[in-house]
C-alpha positions as a printed NumPy array, in Angstrom:
array([[ 40.582,  33.576,  15.246],
       [ 38.729,  34.034,  18.525],
       [ 41.003,  34.624,  21.515],
       [ 38.553,  34.   ,  24.347],
       [ 38.318,  30.222,  24.539],
       [ 37.522,  30.229,  28.281],
       [ 34.424,  32.3  ,  27.626],
       [ 33.482,  30.065,  24.712],
       [ 33.975,  26.956,  26.838],
       [ 31.615,  28.353,  29.473],
       [ 29.09 ,  29.412,  26.825],
       [ 29.026,  25.987,  25.185],
       [ 28.804,  24.327,  28.601],
       [ 25.788,  26.51 ,  29.36 ],
       [ 24.227,  25.745,  25.971],
       [ 24.662,  21.993,  26.494],
       [ 21.619,  21.882,  28.776],
       [ 18.09 ,  21.935,  27.312],
       [ 16.656,  23.929,  30.22 ],
       [ 19.273,  26.64 ,  29.808],
       [ 18.642,  26.743,  26.046],
       [ 14.949,  27.129,  26.821],
       [ 15.683,  29.977,  29.208],
       [ 17.743,  31.702,  26.522],
       [ 14.936,  31.155,  24.021],
       [ 12.522,  32.858,  26.425],
       [ 14.962,  35.72 ,  27.04 ],
       [ 15.312,  36.247,  23.292],
       [ 11.8  ,  37.725,  23.499],
       [ 12.839,  40.185,  26.216],
       [ 13.93 ,  40.441,  29.846],
       [ 12.237,  38.289,  32.475],
       [ 12.42 ,  37.635,  36.181],
       [ 13.667,  34.297,  37.51 ],
       [ 10.076,  33.562,  38.579],
       [  8.818,  34.151,  35.043],
       [ 11.566,  31.93 ,  33.66 ],
       [ 10.547,  29.141,  36.048],
       [  6.853,  29.05 ,  35.007],
       [  7.104,  26.575,  32.094],
       [  9.301,  24.139,  34.046],
       [  8.469,  21.626,  36.741],
       [ 11.633,  22.654,  38.578],
       [ 12.015,  24.558,  41.804],
       [ 12.782,  28.249,  41.753],
       [ 16.174,  27.383,  43.287],
       [ 16.955,  25.002,  40.393],
       [ 16.051,  27.66 ,  37.814],
       [ 18.183,  30.14 ,  39.722],
       [ 21.125,  27.724,  39.462],
       [ 20.591,  27.472,  35.699],
       [ 20.514,  31.261,  35.515],
       [ 23.773,  31.397,  37.493],
       [ 25.45 ,  29.07 ,  34.964],
       [ 24.178,  31.274,  32.122],
       [ 25.407,  34.352,  33.956],
       [ 28.855,  32.806,  34.59 ],
       [ 29.075,  32.022,  30.873],
       [ 28.344,  35.643,  30.055],
       [ 25.271,  34.737,  27.984],
       [ 22.89 ,  36.266,  30.529],
       [ 23.134,  39.403,  32.618],
       [ 21.055,  39.774,  35.761],
       [ 20.151,  42.852,  37.714],
       [ 18.41 ,  43.02 ,  41.059],
       [ 15.372,  45.311,  41.33 ],
       [ 14.164,  45.183,  44.92 ],
       [ 13.304,  41.53 ,  45.58 ],
       [ 13.18 ,  40.622,  41.897],
       [ 16.131,  39.528,  39.786],
       [ 15.667,  40.533,  36.146],
       [ 17.524,  38.53 ,  33.489],
       [ 18.378,  39.496,  29.931],
       [ 20.542,  38.114,  27.157],
       [ 23.998,  39.573,  26.689],
       [ 24.158,  40.424,  22.997],
       [ 27.944,  40.666,  23.183],
       [ 28.363,  37.102,  24.455],
       [ 25.907,  35.706,  21.919],
       [ 27.808,  37.55 ,  19.185],
       [ 31.09 ,  35.927,  20.317],
       [ 29.511,  32.468,  19.969],
       [ 28.001,  33.413,  16.613],
       [ 31.358,  34.665,  15.292],
       [ 33.101,  31.471,  16.386],
       [ 30.435,  29.308,  14.736],
       [ 30.518,  31.411,  11.557],
       [ 34.284,  31.046,  11.311],
       [ 33.945,  27.261,  11.603],
       [ 31.112,  27.182,   9.065],
       [ 33.16 ,  29.137,   6.53 ],
       [ 36.158,  26.884,   7.09 ],
       [ 34.107,  23.742,   6.469],
       [ 32.315,  25.228,   3.469],
       [ 35.71 ,  25.979,   1.917],
       [ 36.911,  22.458,   2.659],
       [ 33.794,  20.869,   1.164],
       [ 34.112,  23.071,  -1.94 ],
       [ 37.706,  21.935,  -2.331],
       [ 36.716,  18.306,  -1.83 ],
       [ 33.983,  18.69 ,  -4.452],
       [ 36.494,  20.107,  -6.938],
       [ 38.938,  17.278,  -6.215],
       [ 36.221,  14.672,  -6.707],
       [ 35.088,  16.297,  -9.948],
       [ 38.629,  16.419, -11.299],
       [ 39.142,  12.771, -10.313],
       [ 36.01 ,  11.733, -12.213],
       [ 37.227,  13.5  , -15.357],
       [ 40.543,  11.562, -15.308],
       [ 38.897,   8.106, -15.299]])
């Protein structure tokens, strides 16, 4: 079981917003500056920067300043934590549905 619920809470909070999911989608293709991330949106650079800050606080994105440019990239470790948590839940529910299917099948045979 995952022991870092605070990090997961922040990650899911960050993922709850479509703009932040879009930013992560863009970063999945490689690092980008905040200016590059802002191009497809009709939002101010300051608004995109705030979204990036939420992603950074969640651990999903890491930023590094190069002169006047802030480069952003996905944190593979944080994404892996979310993926592990989701995989654990998926396996749990698959097992439960398999059990339910068996119970339903056995109930049909008794009637």
